[in-house]
N, C-alpha and C positions, 0 to 999 in steps of 0.2 A: 681236455675233453676228448673222448675217443672218436675214432673214425666211425661214422654211423653205419658204414657198410660192414663193420665187424660186429657180430653178435654171438659168435660161438667159437670155441677153440678146436673143433673137430677138423677144420681145414687149415690148421697151422702145423707146419713141420718144425720150424725153428723160430723162437722169439729172441730177438737181439735187444738187449738192454743197453741203451746208449746210442744216441744219434749224432755223435761227433764223427770225425773223419774215419777213425778206426771202425766204428759201428756201421757207418754208411757204406764204406768201401767193402766191408765184409758182407753186409746184407746183399749188395749187388752181386758179389762173387758167389754167394750161396744160392741166390735166385738163378744165377746162370748155371748152377749145377742141378737145377730142377726143383729146388726146395721152395716150399711156400713159406714166406718169411713175413713176420710182423716185427716192426721196430718200435720200441717204447722209450720215451724219454720225457723227463719233467719239462724240458724246454722244447722250443721249436728246433728242428734239426740244424745242427751246426752252430748253435748259439753259445756254446761253451768255449773251451780253449781253441777249438778249430776255427772260430770266428776271428780271434785276435792274435793268432800266432804271427811270427815274424815273416812268414812266407818263404823262408829260405830252406831249400832242400839241402840240409847240412850233411851231405855224405862224407865230408872231410872230418867230421867230428867223431873220431873213433875212440876217444879216450873218455873215461868216466867223468861224471859231473863235478868231481872234486879230486884233488890230489893231496899229498901230505901237507901242503901249505895251508890247508883249511884250519889246522890246529893253531897256527900262528895268527890266522885271520879272525879267530873266534871272538877275541875282545872287541875288535873293530866292528864285527857283525852285530854285536850287542849294543854298541855305543852310538853308531852312526845311523840314524834313521834314513838317510839319503844315500847310503853306500850301495854299490852295485850288487852286493850280496848281504842281505840283512836277516838277522834272526831276532824276532820279537822276544824280549826277555820274559814276557808273561807266558810265552809258548814254550820256553826252554824245557820245563819239566816233561812235557809231552813229547818234545822233539828229541830228548836225550837218548832214549833207546834206539831210535832211528839213526841218530848221529853216531852212536857207538858202533852200530853195525856198519855204517858208512866207513868209519875209521878202520875197522877190522878188515873190510874189503880192500883197503889200500895196501895190505901186505902183498908181497911180490906174486905169490901164486894166484890168489883170487883176483888181483888186479889184472894179471895177464889173461885170465879167463874172461873177465869183463871186456877187455879190449877185443879179444877174439870174437866174442858174441856180438858186440856192437858192430864190429867191422863186417861180420858175415851178413848182417842185415843191410848195413849201409851200402856195401859195394854192389848190392842187387837192387837198391831202392830206386835209383834213377830210371833204370830200364823198366822196372815194374810200373812206375808212374807213366812212362811213355806208352807202355802197352795199355794201361787203363784209360788214359785220356784219348788215345787213338781209337779205342773201342766205343767211345761216346762222341767221336768227331770233335774233340776239344783240345787237340794238341797245342793250339794257339794260346791256351791258358798257362802253359809252362814255357819259360824262357831258359834254355840251357846255355848260359853265357858266362859261367864261372862266378867266382866271388873273391873278395880281396880282404885280407887282414893287414891293416896298416900300423906302423909305429911312428912315434914322434920324438922320442928321447934317445940320444946316443947310447945310453946305458941299456936300452931295450934290445939293441941289435943282437947281443949275445944270446939273450933269451929267445929271440925269434929264430936265430940260427939253430939253437938246440931243438926248438919245436920242429923246424924243417927237417932236421935229421931224424927225429922220432917219426914224423909223418912218412918219410921215405922208407924207414924200416917197416912200416905197416903198408907199404905199397900204395899210399895215397898220392895221386898225381898232384904235384906242387911245383911252382916256379918262383924263384926269387926275383922280385921287381925292385929296381932302384927308383929314386924320385922321378927321373926323367920318363921312365916307362909308365908310371902312375899318371903323370901329367898328360901324356899322349892318350891314355885310355879314358881318363876321367878328368878332363881339364878344369872342372869347377872345384875340385878338391884343392885344399891349401898347398902351396909350395913348401910349407914348413914340414910336411910329411916326409920322412927320410927314406921310406921304403916299405916293403911288405911282402907277404906271401900271397900268390895268386893260385887259386884252386880251380883248374879248368873243368873238372868233372863234377861241378855243382851247378845249381840253377835256382830259380825262384819262380813262384806262381804269381800271376799278375793281380790276383784278388782271391784270398783264401775263402771268403764267403761265397764268391761266384763259383769256385771249384766245388764247394759243398753242395750248393743248390743244383748245379749241373749234374752231380752224381745222384742226388736225391731224385731228380726228375728221371734220370736213366733207370734208377731202381724201381720207381713207380711204373715205368713202361714195361719193366720186367716182371711186374706183378707184386712187388714189395709194397706192403701197407705200413703206414706210419700212424701212430697214435700218441698224443701228448698226455701221458699218464705217468705217475710215480709208482714204481714197484716197491711195495712195502715189505714183502717177505717172499721167500722162495724155499722150495723143498723138493728134494728128489723123491719121486714116487715110482710105483711099479711101471706105470705107463709112460714115464718120462719125467717131466719137471712141472710142478705146480707153482704158479706165480699169483700173488695177491696184489692187486693194484688198488687205487682209491675207489674204483667203481665196479670191479669185477674180479673173478678168478679165471685163470687161464691154465690149461694143461697142454703142453707141447711135447713132442718127442725129444727135442733138444732145446737148450738155451745157450746163448752166447752172452757172457758178461763182458761188456766193452764200454762201461760208463766212466772211464778215466779215474779221476781222483775219488770218485764215489763208489768204487768197485769192491772195497774191502769187506763191507758188511754183508753183501750178498754172497761173496765168495766164502765167507766164514759160515753162513747159513747152509750153503750147498755142499761144502767140502769138509767143514770142520776145521779148516786151517786158517789161522790168523796171519795174514800176510802183512809185512811191515811197510805198508803203503802210506806215504805222506804226500804233501803237495808243495811244489814250488809255485808260489804266487807270482805270475809274470805280468808285467805292465807294458803297454805300448802307448805311443802318442802318434796319432794320424794327422798328417799335414796335407790338407786337400789342395792347397795352392802351390805345392811343390811338385812340379813335373819336369822330367828331363834333367834332373840334377845329376843322376848317377845312371850308368849303363848296367850295373849289376849291384848286388848287395855288398856293402862295405862294413867291416867290423873294426873297431878301434881296440888295439891290444891294451893300451893303458886305461882307456875309459870304460872298457868292457860293456859295450853295447853295439847293436847292429842297426844299419839303415838300409831299408829295402825299397827299391822303386816299384810302384804298383800303378795300376790303371787309375786308382782313386787318389793318388798322391804319393807322398813319401812316408813310410812307416818307420818310426824309431822304436826299438824294442830291445829287450834283453836283460833288464834288471830282474833280480830274483829276491824273493822274500819268503822266509819260513814263518808263517803265522797261523797256519791251519785253515780250515774250511769256513770258519764262522766269524772271524774278525772282519770288521768293515774294511773296505779297500782304502788305502792311503794314496789318493790320486796325486798328491804332491810328488810321489815317486815317478809317476808318468810324466809330469811337467818337468821334472829334473832332467829328463832325457833331452829336452831342448837345450837346457843349460850345458849338458855334456857335448852337444853338437857344436857349440861355439868354438871357433878356431879350426875346425876341420874343413871348412870351405873358405873360398876367397871372399864370399859375401854370406852373411848370416841367413839362416833359414827363415821363411815366412810362417809365422804361427797363427795367422788370422784364420778363424774357423776350425782350429785344431780341436780334436776330440781325444780324451784320455780313455783308457780301458784297463781292466784287470781281469785275469782268468787263472784257472788252476791247472798246473801241469802235474800229472800223476807220476810220482817218483818212488822207485825202490832203491835200497841202499847199495846194490851192486850195479846200478845204472843199466840194467837189462829189463826188458818187459817180461811179463808172463804171457806166453803163447802156448796153450796146452789144451788137452781134453782129458776128462776124468769120468769115472762112473760109466765105463763102456762107451764114452763119447756123448753121453747125455748132457754133460756140462762142458761147454767150450769157454775158454778164457783168452782174452786179448786186451791187456791194459798194462799201464806202468811204463809208458814210452818216454817219460819226462819231456825234455824239450825237443825230442826227435819224433813226436807224434805225427806231424805232417810228413817228415822224411820217410818214416818206416811204415806208414799206414797201408800203402798199396801192396807192398810185399807181405805185410801181415795178413791182409785179406786173402792173398793167394794161399798162404799157409793154413788159414782157417778153413777155406773151401776144401783144401786137400784133407784136412783132419775130419771134416764132416762127411766127405765122400759124396757120391752122387745120390740123388733122391730116388725113392722107390716110386714116386708118382709121375715124374717127368724126365725126359731125356735131357742131359746136359746141353746147354747152348754153346758152351766153350769147354775146351779141354785144358787140363793143368799140366804144364811142362815141369815135371818133378826135378829135372836137372837144374832148373833155375832156383830151386828152393834150398835154403840152408838147413842143416840138421837142427832138430828141435831141442836137443839136450840142454843147451845153455839157458833155455827159456822155460823149462819145466817148473810147475808149481812145487814139486817135491824138493826143490833145492832149499825151500824154507822149512823143511822138517815136517 
């Protein structure tokens, strides 16, 4: 249902399609440039992947979502319904072109380009989040306390050492921790853990949903309006962009497509380009009775999932499934996360009252988002951040505000420091032909 205060499009500068973290942070940044902004989404703001993400600001994850080992893993992905990385065999024909492009991007030159593009965003992301949350008096929602990647098997030590070397090559701050250091920092973890890598320049949010709602309220105070409507079609016209929703037609000077895994169709309508956007279906299991188990997010190298401490309990997340947007969720995969946690602590986790969740992470085969503007700036694009949507949303919002420029109607509330922004070339739409 639309916001009853909105009855015409004459007072809209920019329509943002998508009310996840990327859309909401961008809407706030655009409003602070003086733009009159309307945000449209099928769901309540923040109810998609932004609600259920792992909460980890993963600035250390500068490598693409897959490496050459995915080829050897493909049979297991198809056969094991509970594996950490699963491909639904019924979805394989649709996923095959995307997977083919993924493999092609593993060649040395495109792989290096992907790493450089991810790193350029990630190394600016934490500071961007600190600026954003400080601007809404909510720095307390972000805990910059590092994160830990642990290993259990002696044969994993060499693999972890190689990863440490690659991280250092990319100038990612990293420390090697032996078992004793882990026990001092996180005494509830099992003494069977042999060691790990600690990433001091990372952090986590205390509640992703609270972060979204805080930013939505800040955007409302800045004049941003929100409407729960589905955009059915979009077209570039002489005066800007025409959008057709379930209940009305809107014409705005500019539109921002930031609806995550649902962005491909509108992008094709507006630009004529079919982007190879697919979705990683991510699951989490929220444990409301688990508080004070961990001081920071902990990831298991062998078990391939993450545990993040939050205000509302402990969140287990990280499993990935390729099955498209329409297959029903397999919540057994969420409950599998509790099984994976067994043995990582001195005492098993309490699952009483636990709640499972599934959401869609928008993924492009080169592991880089699309952040761009086309048609003279009438169409802005910000999607495809895969599992780094939370991490990269604040810096993406700054890039979008810079692309849009200041409004003709109102003076900017904040200025953009362009020296903090990465070059846009790696994220251009044109890279997909």
